[in-house]
C-alpha positions, 0 to 999 in steps of 0.5 A: 737868261734869255737874250735877244740881239738884233743886228744888220741895220745901217744907212742905205740909199732909197731902193737899196737892201738890208738884211736884219738878224735876230739872234736868240740865246739862253732859252729853255723853251721852244720859240713859238713865234718871232715878230719884227717891229719898228718905231720911228721918232714920234711914232708908236711901235708898229708890227712889221712881220711875223713868223711862227714855229710852223713856218707861217709868215705875215707882212703888213701891207706897207712892206708886203712884197718888199720885206721877207721874214725867215728863220734858221733853226740851227742858228737860233736866228731870224732874219728880215730881208728888206728890199726896195727900201724907202725913206719912210722905212727909217726906224729902230727895228726890234725883234720880239720872241714869243716863248709861250710863257713870256715875250722878250725884246731886243734893244733894236737896230737902227735902219736909216734910208736916205732919199 
């Protein structure tokens, strides 16, 4: 029973920072990749950043230089460090885990950035 739980969201002022966590449990397969996505009301879900089992990272242009993805293998946890937050970053942030045979989603954590 694979479970993915996001945490760390909240309300912050523009220019502030948050660190989101994605804890994974119950997997009998090695994690191939982790992706952070976000979805704002009335908009489609969009990819934000990814990290592979080989340690390669990617961030989309809108967050490049501000958001940084990382992982702690011992804790089975991935992180999304978000700096210089903007109101347009406001969204429900989801973690997606790729296990090779299937992908698993968490329920999301809300990030709200006030101007």
